[in-house]
Jmol script that loads the backbone (N, CA, C; Angstrom):
load data "model"
ATOM      1  N   MET A   1     -13.285 -31.336  -0.888  1.00  0.00           N
ATOM      2  CA  MET A   1     -11.754 -31.290  -0.576  1.00  0.00           C
ATOM      3  C   MET A   1     -10.957 -30.511  -1.679  1.00  0.00           C
ATOM      4  N   VAL A   2     -11.075 -31.101  -2.987  1.00  0.00           N
ATOM      5  CA  VAL A   2     -10.370 -30.612  -4.114  1.00  0.00           C
ATOM      6  C   VAL A   2     -10.647 -29.162  -4.417  1.00  0.00           C
ATOM      7  N   GLU A   3     -11.731 -28.781  -4.117  1.00  0.00           N
ATOM      8  CA  GLU A   3     -12.091 -27.405  -4.418  1.00  0.00           C
ATOM      9  C   GLU A   3     -11.580 -26.365  -3.467  1.00  0.00           C
ATOM     10  N   ILE A   4     -11.647 -26.875  -2.193  1.00  0.00           N
ATOM     11  CA  ILE A   4     -11.038 -26.015  -1.178  1.00  0.00           C
ATOM     12  C   ILE A   4      -9.489 -25.871  -1.416  1.00  0.00           C
ATOM     13  N   GLN A   5      -8.688 -26.920  -1.992  1.00  0.00           N
ATOM     14  CA  GLN A   5      -7.319 -26.761  -2.375  1.00  0.00           C
ATOM     15  C   GLN A   5      -7.135 -25.880  -3.504  1.00  0.00           C
ATOM     16  N   LYS A   6      -8.073 -25.762  -4.433  1.00  0.00           N
ATOM     17  CA  LYS A   6      -7.941 -24.905  -5.490  1.00  0.00           C
ATOM     18  C   LYS A   6      -8.052 -23.546  -5.300  1.00  0.00           C
ATOM     19  N   LEU A   7      -9.023 -23.316  -4.306  1.00  0.00           N
ATOM     20  CA  LEU A   7      -9.289 -21.926  -3.872  1.00  0.00           C
ATOM     21  C   LEU A   7      -8.275 -21.391  -2.981  1.00  0.00           C
ATOM     22  N   GLN A   8      -7.515 -22.329  -2.082  1.00  0.00           N
ATOM     23  CA  GLN A   8      -6.255 -21.729  -1.458  1.00  0.00           C
ATOM     24  C   GLN A   8      -5.189 -21.681  -2.379  1.00  0.00           C
ATOM     25  N   ASN A   9      -5.101 -22.397  -3.521  1.00  0.00           N
ATOM     26  CA  ASN A   9      -3.877 -22.139  -4.474  1.00  0.00           C
ATOM     27  C   ASN A   9      -4.405 -20.869  -5.075  1.00  0.00           C
ATOM     28  N   GLN A  10      -5.525 -20.476  -5.625  1.00  0.00           N
ATOM     29  CA  GLN A  10      -5.615 -19.227  -6.267  1.00  0.00           C
ATOM     30  C   GLN A  10      -5.497 -18.108  -5.249  1.00  0.00           C
ATOM     31  N   GLN A  11      -5.873 -18.105  -4.139  1.00  0.00           N
ATOM     32  CA  GLN A  11      -5.432 -17.186  -3.126  1.00  0.00           C
ATOM     33  C   GLN A  11      -3.867 -16.900  -2.752  1.00  0.00           C
ATOM     34  N   MET A  12      -3.196 -17.920  -2.809  1.00  0.00           N
ATOM     35  CA  MET A  12      -1.727 -17.770  -2.730  1.00  0.00           C
ATOM     36  C   MET A  12      -1.157 -17.226  -4.012  1.00  0.00           C
ATOM     37  N   LEU A  13      -1.740 -17.791  -5.167  1.00  0.00           N
ATOM     38  CA  LEU A  13      -1.215 -16.979  -6.225  1.00  0.00           C
ATOM     39  C   LEU A  13      -1.527 -15.414  -6.410  1.00  0.00           C
ATOM     40  N   LYS A  14      -2.646 -15.072  -5.935  1.00  0.00           N
ATOM     41  CA  LYS A  14      -3.042 -13.644  -5.867  1.00  0.00           C
ATOM     42  C   LYS A  14      -2.181 -12.850  -5.049  1.00  0.00           C
ATOM     43  N   GLN A  15      -1.842 -13.644  -3.788  1.00  0.00           N
ATOM     44  CA  GLN A  15      -1.013 -12.764  -2.697  1.00  0.00           C
ATOM     45  C   GLN A  15       0.504 -12.718  -3.427  1.00  0.00           C
ATOM     46  N   ILE A  16       0.942 -13.700  -3.981  1.00  0.00           N
ATOM     47  CA  ILE A  16       2.241 -13.708  -4.685  1.00  0.00           C
ATOM     48  C   ILE A  16       2.547 -12.620  -5.713  1.00  0.00           C
ATOM     49  N   LYS A  17       1.323 -12.587  -6.720  1.00  0.00           N
ATOM     50  CA  LYS A  17       1.263 -11.517  -7.584  1.00  0.00           C
ATOM     51  C   LYS A  17       1.306 -10.290  -7.129  1.00  0.00           C
ATOM     52  N   LEU A  18       0.318  -9.993  -6.186  1.00  0.00           N
ATOM     53  CA  LEU A  18       0.445  -8.566  -5.380  1.00  0.00           C
ATOM     54  C   LEU A  18       1.687  -8.385  -4.868  1.00  0.00           C
ATOM     55  N   TRP A  19       2.553  -9.291  -4.118  1.00  0.00           N
ATOM     56  CA  TRP A  19       3.455  -8.963  -3.575  1.00  0.00           C
ATOM     57  C   TRP A  19       4.504  -8.580  -4.614  1.00  0.00           C
ATOM     58  N   ASN A  20       4.858  -9.061  -5.835  1.00  0.00           N
ATOM     59  CA  ASN A  20       5.585  -8.882  -6.805  1.00  0.00           C
ATOM     60  C   ASN A  20       5.107  -7.681  -7.353  1.00  0.00           C
ATOM     61  N   MET A  21       3.997  -7.205  -7.627  1.00  0.00           N
ATOM     62  CA  MET A  21       3.862  -6.136  -8.294  1.00  0.00           C
ATOM     63  C   MET A  21       3.754  -4.949  -7.484  1.00  0.00           C
ATOM     64  N   THR A  22       3.672  -5.005  -6.036  1.00  0.00           N
ATOM     65  CA  THR A  22       3.941  -3.801  -5.069  1.00  0.00           C
ATOM     66  C   THR A  22       5.466  -3.452  -5.003  1.00  0.00           C
ATOM     67  N   ASN A  23       6.308  -4.517  -5.208  1.00  0.00           N
ATOM     68  CA  ASN A  23       7.707  -4.296  -5.119  1.00  0.00           C
ATOM     69  C   ASN A  23       8.208  -3.143  -6.073  1.00  0.00           C
ATOM     70  N   LYS A  24       7.271  -2.969  -7.332  1.00  0.00           N
ATOM     71  CA  LYS A  24       7.670  -2.115  -8.173  1.00  0.00           C
ATOM     72  C   LYS A  24       7.105  -0.628  -8.042  1.00  0.00           C
ATOM     73  N   ILE A  25       6.714  -0.441  -7.005  1.00  0.00           N
ATOM     74  CA  ILE A  25       5.888   0.875  -6.705  1.00  0.00           C
ATOM     75  C   ILE A  25       7.103   2.099  -6.574  1.00  0.00           C
ATOM     76  N   SER A  26       6.546   3.094  -7.224  1.00  0.00           N
ATOM     77  CA  SER A  26       7.493   4.258  -7.439  1.00  0.00           C
ATOM     78  C   SER A  26       7.310   5.156  -6.258  1.00  0.00           C
ATOM     79  N   LYS A  27       8.352   5.994  -5.994  1.00  0.00           N
ATOM     80  CA  LYS A  27       7.939   6.938  -4.911  1.00  0.00           C
ATOM     81  C   LYS A  27       6.910   7.939  -5.006  1.00  0.00           C
ATOM     82  N   THR A  28       6.719   8.456  -6.198  1.00  0.00           N
ATOM     83  CA  THR A  28       5.286   9.171  -6.521  1.00  0.00           C
ATOM     84  C   THR A  28       3.980   8.425  -6.056  1.00  0.00           C
ATOM     85  N   SER A  29       4.063   7.218  -6.616  1.00  0.00           N
ATOM     86  CA  SER A  29       2.920   6.288  -6.168  1.00  0.00           C
ATOM     87  C   SER A  29       2.750   6.083  -4.760  1.00  0.00           C
ATOM     88  N   ALA A  30       3.907   6.009  -4.131  1.00  0.00           N
ATOM     89  CA  ALA A  30       3.975   5.712  -2.600  1.00  0.00           C
ATOM     90  C   ALA A  30       3.233   6.970  -2.104  1.00  0.00           C
ATOM     91  N   GLN A  31       3.619   8.089  -2.510  1.00  0.00           N
ATOM     92  CA  GLN A  31       3.438   9.411  -1.921  1.00  0.00           C
ATOM     93  C   GLN A  31       1.714   9.446  -2.069  1.00  0.00           C
ATOM     94  N   VAL A  32       1.242   9.022  -3.201  1.00  0.00           N
ATOM     95  CA  VAL A  32      -0.291   9.107  -3.486  1.00  0.00           C
ATOM     96  C   VAL A  32      -1.004   8.131  -2.523  1.00  0.00           C
ATOM     97  N   VAL A  33      -0.591   7.163  -2.259  1.00  0.00           N
ATOM     98  CA  VAL A  33      -1.101   6.106  -1.102  1.00  0.00           C
ATOM     99  C   VAL A  33      -1.103   6.696   0.084  1.00  0.00           C
ATOM    100  N   LEU A  34      -0.175   7.347   0.526  1.00  0.00           N
ATOM    101  CA  LEU A  34      -0.080   8.109   1.790  1.00  0.00           C
ATOM    102  C   LEU A  34      -0.970   9.090   1.731  1.00  0.00           C
ATOM    103  N   LEU A  35      -1.011   9.933   0.857  1.00  0.00           N
ATOM    104  CA  LEU A  35      -1.915  11.039   0.874  1.00  0.00           C
ATOM    105  C   LEU A  35      -3.371  10.658   0.946  1.00  0.00           C
ATOM    106  N   VAL A  36      -3.861   9.445   0.448  1.00  0.00           N
ATOM    107  CA  VAL A  36      -5.132   8.958   0.482  1.00  0.00           C
ATOM    108  C   VAL A  36      -5.408   8.290   1.912  1.00  0.00           C
ATOM    109  N   VAL A  37      -4.417   7.684   2.490  1.00  0.00           N
ATOM    110  CA  VAL A  37      -4.733   7.072   3.718  1.00  0.00           C
ATOM    111  C   VAL A  37      -4.747   8.374   4.946  1.00  0.00           C
ATOM    112  N   PHE A  38      -4.034   9.302   4.747  1.00  0.00           N
ATOM    113  CA  PHE A  38      -4.016  10.500   5.747  1.00  0.00           C
ATOM    114  C   PHE A  38      -5.174  11.390   5.246  1.00  0.00           C
ATOM    115  N   LYS A  39      -5.486  11.377   4.084  1.00  0.00           N
ATOM    116  CA  LYS A  39      -6.339  12.516   3.640  1.00  0.00           C
ATOM    117  C   LYS A  39      -5.924  13.812   3.825  1.00  0.00           C
ATOM    118  N   VAL A  40      -4.749  13.962   3.095  1.00  0.00           N
ATOM    119  CA  VAL A  40      -4.267  15.391   3.067  1.00  0.00           C
ATOM    120  C   VAL A  40      -4.015  15.797   1.663  1.00  0.00           C
ATOM    121  N   ASN A  41      -3.790  16.907   1.355  1.00  0.00           N
ATOM    122  CA  ASN A  41      -3.444  17.408  -0.042  1.00  0.00           C
ATOM    123  C   ASN A  41      -2.133  17.382  -0.319  1.00  0.00           C
ATOM    124  N   SER A  42      -1.219  17.434   0.415  1.00  0.00           N
ATOM    125  CA  SER A  42       0.308  17.573   0.099  1.00  0.00           C
ATOM    126  C   SER A  42       1.193  16.651   0.922  1.00  0.00           C
ATOM    127  N   PHE A  43       2.058  16.012   0.270  1.00  0.00           N
ATOM    128  CA  PHE A  43       2.987  15.170   1.033  1.00  0.00           C
ATOM    129  C   PHE A  43       3.824  16.130   2.112  1.00  0.00           C
ATOM    130  N   ASP A  44       4.021  17.182   1.789  1.00  0.00           N
ATOM    131  CA  ASP A  44       4.691  18.174   2.701  1.00  0.00           C
ATOM    132  C   ASP A  44       4.045  18.257   3.972  1.00  0.00           C
ATOM    133  N   TYR A  45       2.628  18.088   4.110  1.00  0.00           N
ATOM    134  CA  TYR A  45       2.004  18.160   5.379  1.00  0.00           C
ATOM    135  C   TYR A  45       2.265  16.774   6.263  1.00  0.00           C
ATOM    136  N   LEU A  46       2.938  15.851   5.847  1.00  0.00           N
ATOM    137  CA  LEU A  46       3.178  14.594   6.412  1.00  0.00           C
ATOM    138  C   LEU A  46       4.407  14.861   7.066  1.00  0.00           C
ATOM    139  N   SER A  47       4.785  14.383   8.315  1.00  0.00           N
ATOM    140  CA  SER A  47       6.051  14.578   8.896  1.00  0.00           C
ATOM    141  C   SER A  47       6.514  13.070   9.378  1.00  0.00           C
ATOM    142  N   VAL A  48       7.803  12.885   9.308  1.00  0.00           N
ATOM    143  CA  VAL A  48       8.313  11.445   9.744  1.00  0.00           C
ATOM    144  C   VAL A  48       7.895  11.438  11.190  1.00  0.00           C
ATOM    145  N   LYS A  49       8.177  12.247  11.972  1.00  0.00           N
ATOM    146  CA  LYS A  49       8.158  12.097  13.556  1.00  0.00           C
ATOM    147  C   LYS A  49       6.640  11.791  13.916  1.00  0.00           C
ATOM    148  N   GLU A  50       5.605  12.561  13.454  1.00  0.00           N
ATOM    149  CA  GLU A  50       4.207  12.542  13.847  1.00  0.00           C
ATOM    150  C   GLU A  50       3.451  11.824  13.063  1.00  0.00           C
ATOM    151  N   ASN A  51       3.790  11.358  11.691  1.00  0.00           N
ATOM    152  CA  ASN A  51       2.725  10.573  10.977  1.00  0.00           C
ATOM    153  C   ASN A  51       3.483   9.162  10.596  1.00  0.00           C
ATOM    154  N   LEU A  52       4.382   9.263  10.054  1.00  0.00           N
ATOM    155  CA  LEU A  52       5.219   8.156   9.296  1.00  0.00           C
ATOM    156  C   LEU A  52       5.632   7.062  10.222  1.00  0.00           C
ATOM    157  N   ASN A  53       6.394   7.527  11.331  1.00  0.00           N
ATOM    158  CA  ASN A  53       6.891   6.599  12.326  1.00  0.00           C
ATOM    159  C   ASN A  53       5.923   5.819  13.141  1.00  0.00           C
ATOM    160  N   PRO A  54       4.821   6.520  13.626  1.00  0.00           N
ATOM    161  CA  PRO A  54       3.948   5.823  14.227  1.00  0.00           C
ATOM    162  C   PRO A  54       3.164   4.723  13.373  1.00  0.00           C
ATOM    163  N   LEU A  55       2.862   5.271  12.081  1.00  0.00           N
ATOM    164  CA  LEU A  55       2.323   4.286  11.227  1.00  0.00           C
ATOM    165  C   LEU A  55       3.159   2.990  10.965  1.00  0.00           C
ATOM    166  N   ALA A  56       4.268   3.279  10.745  1.00  0.00           N
ATOM    167  CA  ALA A  56       5.386   2.394  10.309  1.00  0.00           C
ATOM    168  C   ALA A  56       5.455   1.102  11.639  1.00  0.00           C
ATOM    169  N   LYS A  57       5.291   1.847  12.785  1.00  0.00           N
ATOM    170  CA  LYS A  57       5.411   0.916  14.105  1.00  0.00           C
ATOM    171  C   LYS A  57       4.106   0.190  14.204  1.00  0.00           C
ATOM    172  N   TYR A  58       2.881   0.729  13.975  1.00  0.00           N
ATOM    173  CA  TYR A  58       1.658  -0.013  13.886  1.00  0.00           C
ATOM    174  C   TYR A  58       1.689  -1.218  12.790  1.00  0.00           C
ATOM    175  N   LEU A  59       2.341  -0.822  11.597  1.00  0.00           N
ATOM    176  CA  LEU A  59       2.400  -1.789  10.528  1.00  0.00           C
ATOM    177  C   LEU A  59       3.517  -2.814  10.822  1.00  0.00           C
ATOM    178  N   LYS A  60       4.521  -2.687  11.830  1.00  0.00           N
ATOM    179  CA  LYS A  60       5.313  -3.387  12.145  1.00  0.00           C
ATOM    180  C   LYS A  60       6.579  -3.403  11.044  1.00  0.00           C
ATOM    181  N   ILE A  61       7.097  -2.280  10.684  1.00  0.00           N
ATOM    182  CA  ILE A  61       7.899  -2.354   9.409  1.00  0.00           C
ATOM    183  C   ILE A  61       9.139  -1.354  10.198  1.00  0.00           C
ATOM    184  N   LYS A  62      10.229  -2.023   9.677  1.00  0.00           N
ATOM    185  CA  LYS A  62      11.709  -1.326  10.311  1.00  0.00           C
ATOM    186  C   LYS A  62      11.838  -0.271   9.424  1.00  0.00           C
ATOM    187  N   THR A  63      12.157   0.868   9.737  1.00  0.00           N
ATOM    188  CA  THR A  63      12.286   2.072   9.058  1.00  0.00           C
ATOM    189  C   THR A  63      13.579   2.928   9.480  1.00  0.00           C
ATOM    190  N   ARG A  64      14.232   2.270  10.226  1.00  0.00           N
ATOM    191  CA  ARG A  64      15.343   3.083  10.861  1.00  0.00           C
ATOM    192  C   ARG A  64      16.522   3.258  10.014  1.00  0.00           C
ATOM    193  N   GLY A  65      16.869   4.593   9.780  1.00  0.00           N
ATOM    194  CA  GLY A  65      17.827   4.924   8.824  1.00  0.00           C
ATOM    195  C   GLY A  65      17.350   5.237   7.417  1.00  0.00           C
ATOM    196  N   LEU A  66      16.051   5.188   7.330  1.00  0.00           N
ATOM    197  CA  LEU A  66      15.343   5.698   6.062  1.00  0.00           C
ATOM    198  C   LEU A  66      15.106   7.109   5.942  1.00  0.00           C
ATOM    199  N   GLY A  67      15.037   7.612   4.982  1.00  0.00           N
ATOM    200  CA  GLY A  67      14.460   9.150   4.829  1.00  0.00           C
ATOM    201  C   GLY A  67      13.006   9.121   4.659  1.00  0.00           C
ATOM    202  N   LYS A  68      12.496  10.235   4.365  1.00  0.00           N
ATOM    203  CA  LYS A  68      10.983  10.210   4.314  1.00  0.00           C
ATOM    204  C   LYS A  68      10.440   9.533   3.077  1.00  0.00           C
ATOM    205  N   TYR A  69      11.194   9.792   1.859  1.00  0.00           N
ATOM    206  CA  TYR A  69      10.756   9.168   0.648  1.00  0.00           C
ATOM    207  C   TYR A  69      10.999   7.631   0.782  1.00  0.00           C
ATOM    208  N   GLU A  70      12.091   7.241   1.272  1.00  0.00           N
ATOM    209  CA  GLU A  70      12.081   5.838   1.128  1.00  0.00           C
ATOM    210  C   GLU A  70      11.307   4.962   2.138  1.00  0.00           C
ATOM    211  N   MET A  71      10.990   5.839   3.434  1.00  0.00           N
ATOM    212  CA  MET A  71       9.937   5.328   4.476  1.00  0.00           C
ATOM    213  C   MET A  71       8.619   5.203   3.727  1.00  0.00           C
ATOM    214  N   ALA A  72       8.243   6.315   2.878  1.00  0.00           N
ATOM    215  CA  ALA A  72       6.953   6.331   2.336  1.00  0.00           C
ATOM    216  C   ALA A  72       6.735   5.051   1.493  1.00  0.00           C
ATOM    217  N   CYS A  73       7.924   4.751   0.775  1.00  0.00           N
ATOM    218  CA  CYS A  73       7.767   3.363  -0.235  1.00  0.00           C
ATOM    219  C   CYS A  73       7.368   2.185   0.595  1.00  0.00           C
ATOM    220  N   GLN A  74       8.082   1.954   1.676  1.00  0.00           N
ATOM    221  CA  GLN A  74       7.970   0.726   2.572  1.00  0.00           C
ATOM    222  C   GLN A  74       6.597   0.745   2.972  1.00  0.00           C
ATOM    223  N   ILE A  75       6.121   2.046   3.637  1.00  0.00           N
ATOM    224  CA  ILE A  75       4.792   2.034   4.219  1.00  0.00           C
ATOM    225  C   ILE A  75       3.552   1.823   3.312  1.00  0.00           C
ATOM    226  N   ALA A  76       3.895   2.369   1.991  1.00  0.00           N
ATOM    227  CA  ALA A  76       2.708   2.171   0.997  1.00  0.00           C
ATOM    228  C   ALA A  76       2.633   0.759   0.615  1.00  0.00           C
ATOM    229  N   LYS A  77       3.835   0.108   0.477  1.00  0.00           N
ATOM    230  CA  LYS A  77       3.691  -1.310  -0.076  1.00  0.00           C
ATOM    231  C   LYS A  77       2.864  -2.072   1.137  1.00  0.00           C
ATOM    232  N   GLU A  78       3.309  -1.973   2.300  1.00  0.00           N
ATOM    233  CA  GLU A  78       2.533  -2.764   3.475  1.00  0.00           C
ATOM    234  C   GLU A  78       1.128  -2.516   3.681  1.00  0.00           C
ATOM    235  N   LEU A  79       0.640  -1.128   3.363  1.00  0.00           N
ATOM    236  CA  LEU A  79      -0.602  -0.726   3.318  1.00  0.00           C
ATOM    237  C   LEU A  79      -1.333  -1.243   2.223  1.00  0.00           C
ATOM    238  N   ILE A  80      -0.928  -1.452   1.048  1.00  0.00           N
ATOM    239  CA  ILE A  80      -1.487  -2.192   0.018  1.00  0.00           C
ATOM    240  C   ILE A  80      -1.727  -3.729   0.203  1.00  0.00           C
ATOM    241  N   LYS A  81      -0.708  -4.415   0.751  1.00  0.00           N
ATOM    242  CA  LYS A  81      -0.515  -5.750   1.142  1.00  0.00           C
ATOM    243  C   LYS A  81      -1.474  -6.061   2.102  1.00  0.00           C
ATOM    244  N   GLN A  82      -1.608  -5.464   3.249  1.00  0.00           N
ATOM    245  CA  GLN A  82      -2.488  -5.589   4.185  1.00  0.00           C
ATOM    246  C   GLN A  82      -3.997  -5.078   3.973  1.00  0.00           C
ATOM    247  N   GLY A  83      -4.408  -4.610   2.677  1.00  0.00           N
ATOM    248  CA  GLY A  83      -5.677  -4.125   2.473  1.00  0.00           C
ATOM    249  C   GLY A  83      -6.101  -2.962   2.883  1.00  0.00           C
ATOM    250  N   TYR A  84      -5.169  -2.109   3.527  1.00  0.00           N
ATOM    251  CA  TYR A  84      -5.811  -0.886   3.972  1.00  0.00           C
ATOM    252  C   TYR A  84      -5.959   0.327   2.708  1.00  0.00           C
ATOM    253  N   VAL A  85      -5.428  -0.154   1.597  1.00  0.00           N
ATOM    254  CA  VAL A  85      -5.768   0.693   0.338  1.00  0.00           C
ATOM    255  C   VAL A  85      -6.183  -0.426  -0.551  1.00  0.00           C
ATOM    256  N   VAL A  86      -7.235  -0.133  -1.293  1.00  0.00           N
ATOM    257  CA  VAL A  86      -7.859  -1.047  -2.372  1.00  0.00           C
ATOM    258  C   VAL A  86      -8.244  -0.114  -3.666  1.00  0.00           C
ATOM    259  N   PRO A  87      -8.328  -0.673  -4.587  1.00  0.00           N
ATOM    260  CA  PRO A  87      -8.845  -0.060  -5.814  1.00  0.00           C
ATOM    261  C   PRO A  87     -10.360   0.325  -5.669  1.00  0.00           C
ATOM    262  N   ARG A  88     -10.511   1.434  -6.361  1.00  0.00           N
ATOM    263  CA  ARG A  88     -11.846   2.075  -6.121  1.00  0.00           C
ATOM    264  C   ARG A  88     -13.026   1.270  -7.180  1.00  0.00           C
ATOM    265  N   ASP A  89     -12.474   0.671  -8.274  1.00  0.00           N
ATOM    266  CA  ASP A  89     -13.335  -0.127  -9.115  1.00  0.00           C
ATOM    267  C   ASP A  89     -12.984  -1.728  -8.686  1.00  0.00           C
ATOM    268  N   PRO A  90     -13.916  -2.324  -7.937  1.00  0.00           N
ATOM    269  CA  PRO A  90     -13.465  -3.679  -7.670  1.00  0.00           C
ATOM    270  C   PRO A  90     -13.321  -4.723  -8.780  1.00  0.00           C
ATOM    271  N   ALA A  91     -13.885  -4.282  -9.989  1.00  0.00           N
ATOM    272  CA  ALA A  91     -13.799  -5.107 -11.137  1.00  0.00           C
ATOM    273  C   ALA A  91     -12.440  -5.043 -11.743  1.00  0.00           C
ATOM    274  N   ALA A  92     -11.783  -3.640 -11.770  1.00  0.00           N
ATOM    275  CA  ALA A  92     -10.369  -3.579 -12.034  1.00  0.00           C
ATOM    276  C   ALA A  92      -9.303  -3.808 -11.007  1.00  0.00           C
ATOM    277  N   GLN A  93      -9.024  -5.058 -10.757  1.00  0.00           N
ATOM    278  CA  GLN A  93      -8.111  -5.319  -9.755  1.00  0.00           C
ATOM    279  C   GLN A  93      -6.556  -5.192 -10.089  1.00  0.00           C
ATOM    280  N   GLU A  94      -6.502  -4.903 -11.473  1.00  0.00           N
ATOM    281  CA  GLU A  94      -5.259  -4.901 -11.854  1.00  0.00           C
ATOM    282  C   GLU A  94      -4.725  -3.153 -11.938  1.00  0.00           C
ATOM    283  N   LEU A  95      -3.790  -2.848 -10.864  1.00  0.00           N
ATOM    284  CA  LEU A  95      -3.540  -1.414 -10.731  1.00  0.00           C
ATOM    285  C   LEU A  95      -2.082  -1.348 -11.175  1.00  0.00           C
ATOM    286  N   ASN A  96      -1.752  -0.333 -11.836  1.00  0.00           N
ATOM    287  CA  ASN A  96      -0.291  -0.016 -12.549  1.00  0.00           C
ATOM    288  C   ASN A  96       0.422   0.404 -11.254  1.00  0.00           C
ATOM    289  N   TYR A  97       1.252  -0.220 -10.165  1.00  0.00           N
ATOM    290  CA  TYR A  97       1.780   0.268  -9.174  1.00  0.00           C
ATOM    291  C   TYR A  97       2.782   1.447  -9.338  1.00  0.00           C
ATOM    292  N   ASN A  98       3.211   1.330 -10.690  1.00  0.00           N
ATOM    293  CA  ASN A  98       4.200   2.301 -10.950  1.00  0.00           C
ATOM    294  C   ASN A  98       3.567   3.839 -11.146  1.00  0.00           C
ATOM    295  N   SER A  99       2.344   3.813 -11.270  1.00  0.00           N
ATOM    296  CA  SER A  99       1.844   5.245 -11.520  1.00  0.00           C
ATOM    297  C   SER A  99       0.438   5.141 -10.985  1.00  0.00           C
ATOM    298  N   ILE A 100       0.154   5.138  -9.783  1.00  0.00           N
ATOM    299  CA  ILE A 100      -1.181   5.153  -9.120  1.00  0.00           C
ATOM    300  C   ILE A 100      -1.505   6.743  -9.072  1.00  0.00           C
ATOM    301  N   LYS A 101      -2.847   6.727  -9.411  1.00  0.00           N
ATOM    302  CA  LYS A 101      -3.507   8.080  -9.210  1.00  0.00           C
ATOM    303  C   LYS A 101      -4.657   8.149  -8.226  1.00  0.00           C
ATOM    304  N   ARG A 102      -4.724   9.008  -7.760  1.00  0.00           N
ATOM    305  CA  ARG A 102      -5.627   9.320  -6.422  1.00  0.00           C
ATOM    306  C   ARG A 102      -7.155   8.866  -6.698  1.00  0.00           C
ATOM    307  N   CYS A 103      -7.613   9.010  -8.121  1.00  0.00           N
ATOM    308  CA  CYS A 103      -8.867   8.572  -8.353  1.00  0.00           C
ATOM    309  C   CYS A 103      -9.147   7.067  -8.529  1.00  0.00           C
ATOM    310  N   GLU A 104      -7.787   6.372  -8.489  1.00  0.00           N
ATOM    311  CA  GLU A 104      -7.988   4.801  -8.604  1.00  0.00           C
ATOM    312  C   GLU A 104      -7.878   4.212  -7.483  1.00  0.00           C
ATOM    313  N   ILE A 105      -7.753   4.738  -6.103  1.00  0.00           N
ATOM    314  CA  ILE A 105      -7.594   3.950  -4.975  1.00  0.00           C
ATOM    315  C   ILE A 105      -8.423   4.640  -3.886  1.00  0.00           C
ATOM    316  N   GLU A 106      -8.617   3.945  -2.840  1.00  0.00           N
ATOM    317  CA  GLU A 106      -9.355   4.408  -1.741  1.00  0.00           C
ATOM    318  C   GLU A 106      -9.101   3.760  -0.276  1.00  0.00           C
ATOM    319  N   SER A 107      -9.259   4.301   0.831  1.00  0.00           N
ATOM    320  CA  SER A 107      -8.816   3.610   2.047  1.00  0.00           C
ATOM    321  C   SER A 107      -9.801   2.427   2.224  1.00  0.00           C
ATOM    322  N   GLY A 108      -9.264   1.180   2.581  1.00  0.00           N
ATOM    323  CA  GLY A 108     -10.159   0.099   2.707  1.00  0.00           C
ATOM    324  C   GLY A 108     -10.631   0.000   3.996  1.00  0.00           C
ATOM    325  N   LYS A 109      -9.707   0.038   4.926  1.00  0.00           N
ATOM    326  CA  LYS A 109     -10.001  -0.093   6.331  1.00  0.00           C
ATOM    327  C   LYS A 109      -9.551   1.079   7.072  1.00  0.00           C
ATOM    328  N   ASP A 110     -10.025   1.280   8.136  1.00  0.00           N
ATOM    329  CA  ASP A 110      -9.524   2.470   9.065  1.00  0.00           C
ATOM    330  C   ASP A 110      -8.212   2.032   9.981  1.00  0.00           C
ATOM    331  N   LEU A 111      -7.494   2.996   9.944  1.00  0.00           N
ATOM    332  CA  LEU A 111      -6.161   2.805  10.846  1.00  0.00           C
ATOM    333  C   LEU A 111      -6.504   3.148  12.270  1.00  0.00           C
TER     334      LEU A 111
END
end "model"
wireframe off; spacefill off
backbone 0.3
color backbone group
């Protein structure tokens, strides 16, 4: 019983830490996350109407009144929190969310 509570506390601490770290994500890192998820080479290939709005709706994010780059930050945060984007190296769980590189992350789940 005590072990279960310890595991639950550890999981909650990890979620809180992830939440705090993803709030510091930069616009360029958010763009990199979306490039990996959509498997495109340039952020210019993504459109708000065809790509970002449907994904935001699927993730249940409110994006009304946001521009393309602000919307990218909100969507990238939620993709990381929900496990759609994970680090490539499972041993290195600590990512610098302020400067993510493409080689550091991969799609965890399919959308």
